[in-house]
Steps between C-alpha positions, in 0.01 A plus 500: 500500500777740593698421189206546267400828673826664392329590174201653682614860517173612658574295811620742771547275802427161647289424804477187712133426551524296819243614756433212740686521829748235598378302799819413687863614521613227261238614247622860536851377422375322187303813398807722528716243321252497212499881485881504496517237225252690282685827564827339390334359190359835393820683585711256302283473195307826471601789722162663541386553862318230691238619749404297806202608713488204734501609867720205599771572247719676757569506870333725756708690752231528767337173608354346814774413746356150551423451132124527554256751646227245581562125497188392696702239689372650826143565394325774304742768621234771486345401167124480480287334237218689334456733208531825700576607858123518556457127475845375600531184711805349661712335237497120478848345492581142411819333382690823559300711255200733510182343364259740330157339435353583160143431600357850545224551247618384158839361604654816639738531792773719639748571778672808631739625766535837672846623404455862614855593415722710278609255230674752276790260442258239369502432125342157494326242716521138400307211646441137416145406406325169435141434406330185633206343318405506133554782254700787645477856632573847370686693768505875566700696756373811675618752755378814675705812565507759775170652385335156479502514119478161329739384226499162326692311230451169322769246580397213271347155506592212728403162360375229736781261407644420845799724427619814677531806281679826581293816465640850517342829603667800340542788748734714292425858401355373171309206649181403314278576798168645392299722736155387603243737646719805436703656220845543655747299287772289653839676497688317775455770763223287649773273638574758769215339686336181387225410742376168360632250247281223371415257222172400340446187297221407258460128431432372151432154352444175683230415749693407812525733799812710460748687712804710431808440708754774566850445635844664526399865462820697442593864440749614239641847453780688326530300174868493405429554131354847567760775470537802728249774418588865455357738758361818346283790619204610290364836616135566418440831679759756605438835669670819390548819698291515818383759749654475842342231720380312192679176419726388222328191362589205283288196415698218343537129439796267535564245229551228761244430771601487865422207724387747768489860377438626855831362626822691420684169543309391188468831313694806614358779286575864580515845354841666508493878526740790473368830628598855591821556697635161401225303674507128416214276609354156443128446551321166455245418235203279584290228342125553488215280387215734404167489677193711445275588791139444399169478682363149453160429657545799728853409618827647378712219354861505383490321165810390314536706186771365272861394531761639733766753406796690640468860616737760636394818677728756661418841643814710494589679823653793308413716203736520204650274236490122552586195293392146566493150357365157591751233604402136544660189643291186469575149614449244226544146619817516713663808345435872470412689184562874489402791280445875509263728311573830330560817698215751510549871569224687683451823691314545826333839481311705759221331696166483322164597642361257751825314563523362853844599623683244718525576869773485764558603858568874497868577456512802730249366755473119496192503728285565193450383143558695182511429129844460345461843342463651848123552541353411841281186501249427775352153434126492565303180459421160645550128469369341182661164572296293256148508359360308796540441874250273672569665838322807370178329392329548835564873529430548129157346555441728798589800285195428285643479147305689238278314252693378198837554670742230622382369835773261615841354425363266236351793309824699509712199406286446192608846384870413514707793373178684423469548876821706484366700209201579719710585807769702322230706327345585836837574655602732218179695543597571863868573445622175660811357339628196697402132515655197665468183287620151588662237280352193668386155387144615442588831332792591270737247658746332263582170674286246683413131512491363149160334530343846531406593147737754350784419740788264435703497820832674557664683211207505256285809530123522480426697185132555574598660831767706325243624249282615788785695655578649158147632492496624861814707438367623167182618672700657782701702250186615323351625828811652658532235772834377628500137612699348783552135408523237774725239339378211717260448788594363841272197485702352215783435748300443817357199680347714776322809369299488175702183440555406135834319520337164428414629152827682432703361207823575689393233749665162447154351530403692184820416311704792630828525684398603853430261785312767693386855442794653683744338256379734227681787669836321545553248220707611202292303251185670632670839471602421140136426411379809689756715318378374163144595593621847598680526166182410310300747709747779421520406131123495451392790722815690591450736206150597621524811717155434658681216681646745749619304806606143583407322825685171548229331709188573699502433876847350497487407870239236420741304278694199625826677421418757768349254747800266476711751696263751658234258618217663694712790625332790321669778698865394503518211257691532176580280204843534348380261232232744388729799541758339270234406247356851498845652464585269210168560323529878537857487372378309194252775418760769562729330248237422239209747508595788267230721654630435855153460651472502881500153658358397837327221690174485693432385857162432656590616851678836518674410826674207328818512294686794650832372363358486149413868518861577580593368155564785252389271215139527618398834350181565699335376819200277433268311733137486621304732728174318572316631804424133558852487643371727778190290561651152501871548574494820708762639263540801275392774739231301681250587635489805272323519166615530142685827568705329770571200275625709210702729726652206689591324173682810381670615819582169668574269207574697183613854587622642167709763680696216662512244219549763229272312266134537401227340711187348345228273632456167326159410644248658738125516553340370820557133569697290251217250469159611625350850481172683507402734220500793745850428625646491150310812399638686801857379462509550123402864533690587820808293412554680172487837675717391793773378265473827309584703814782275626850481344422185308667488159171414337142399567478128431400160632123480552430129454128484429494596132195290410306671775610843370359407160181334623427788740603755232743678734757597236422870542668498842832497314409817314480724805838390628649535150391862499629553853855383412508658154803725471642370828879455490644419843856431386767681693283587801521333842151352532397341832168381642315757712225463763375843617311484830121501475247611753240246382554128564238414238713638216818343359762731352817383327742651252856589406713809513805646330662843544282655227189287481262295717223258401229372734195278498228476765203265529231414749620223728371167371458633146779268381285202604162638401457790257169585664687623809460877549642774720274774367618808690784746534822314583676810625853579392855374544829680549773412253863593560676618182835615638468832315375794710280752324497295177203491263311180414209399274252239625301305242207293629384193308162330496608134494155373405513704179877494463534872442638812668218711644663787689828691520617727780823684573642506854813630670719322754534660840823605664565136597449383142165335573194518278141406580331248272120534533337159455147644500209262447589142415212280397693193387850618404708782355857571387730802494808615315697766686768674289762761583435817300 
């Protein structure tokens, strides 16, 4: 044939048409010998190329260590018989093989196993198959991916001839898997997580009862005959010049897929930058699998929307001329491929309208916050942890939600990110500009137990959750709200308070590396995984200026890392483990966050963690000020009311004049668990005004956000926003002030500086019940100013309306004292006293 074909000039190449798999090692040897003999024949007598497409023609570099994946010598080894997981039964094993009955309906049967693994190194699965009975069976293979999408391919026929036959399932990038029930084609990326692998068989011919036997399932990867690929970058969207605080952007693809694109030990992809004054930076790119957030049957769902891609976003910290390029290192098999894209030149111009400028602690007065261009920033807002919180359902019901409005946690959770659109809109209307949002397993968290849909354990990040956080930050930017992100919640690493450690993927029980929750804070392998999550967080959201502040954990004293050393000693206990972890995490952000956002941690009890607040890495003081601490623990200024709690928190635990850092409240509002509608109404109103007249660095922390919405109490923020508008306390020595009152039924609290005083008074009990009244003239108080014969302007505010209602001018006496007339106080009032 070869000799005669010499005259056939239209013949371009030869091809060996063998397709059936060899069934044993000796048959593979004969197959390869035949291929070699035919290759020598063609080479010697013709010279045109010979193509071989048989999967057993060459060796594989990545195989099962024991030669097989499943041998069924010890039973079914997790395999179940049945067509789908819905009807799976325990697999029947006899004679060291898995027996699959073909007696369902018209001679149909199947078997499957839960792999639930990254099998990116897998190119082929082989198994031995034998059909018992007459006729034979046509066999298909199927698998499901991370999104539960079904793929199947035809393997061939197995005749019922009492012989074993080798069947192969192609898992390569170009595998002939066809999608079923969806339209996403197979491209090999599905191997990053294969949930289930199975076979289905359809009997044909003969009348005897049939079964298919499966044995010696083996995995093969890295075919030796495949040459090294070339890594290249294909850029699909590139930004040009940008306004300041807008990002450089590049969307791109790599010619070689990564086994785990979230892991820099698999794909280290960064942008290299050169900026003004010789600045050189590297900032990571990130992998994203697109999701669209749609309302489905009244519930917001994150729906997969196409294939994943690489993205790079970088917000330059300086204006001027920049150049950047994408650089990639990707691990292919056991070696690294490298490439770099073209350089791009771009200019960062002046800030555009509406840009949220990053914030920092004030350079000249670190007790306060300012934007990086020097403007004073007074954060005003509340907790918006997640769309729902079941603890709030009782008080939300007592608030009497309006018809057609969300009435409980379930209603708000159905809204998803649309709840934030609702809340940010209401906040913007009042002038509020701060929200605290958690990254937790039930909202925007990236890692959790892999049997929770969307999660895949440690090192693979939940893309539906990431899409939600994308949207939250987008909405925040649109409404002028700066978000403080809590990077993890305490329960994730606790077995005592809000315990979730049993579900944590870092737990050895869930396939992780930590024997107990405290190990997370000390083990190097846990730190390495934590650091990768921080890198992804910074890559995906670090460019977004609405992400204004990082908090490393909520209520850190409830974690096992703290309890391991501090135990139950809340007053004097300390945890060097936690201190070291906080220091290391803060140092990571200092080295990697180009916008140098403030970093801190959160405690539940303000009297705990004194040594932590001596650490300069923690950029603001942050804990809780529930008046429930007074009621149940006799702490925080007990037996006083909300004014005593907020003053005690500031003076005793977080004095900014001592710590030289800002002080904010993380959570407050009555009791941390159970409240009446009246108590929250009183504390919400009075607490905002009390914070506004004390040297707090902002007005934050009210926990009961669902109640604020259900009771429609957003307008309370507006009055305080107007009261602090134009206020810039930097550079002045502000201290709490308690002028003496002649009426025990009125509470008066405030702060003073050499040139300005601010005060708030309310009827005693008003902070627990807004119906409480004083209703008469409260007299006056004497205020020392230290400036004899000086002139002062007093501005009185109606706190119910949130507006100034009267202005008077007074003069200090020879001792430097002025008289502040309180006049009639029905519920409450506030004053601003300024030096003329």
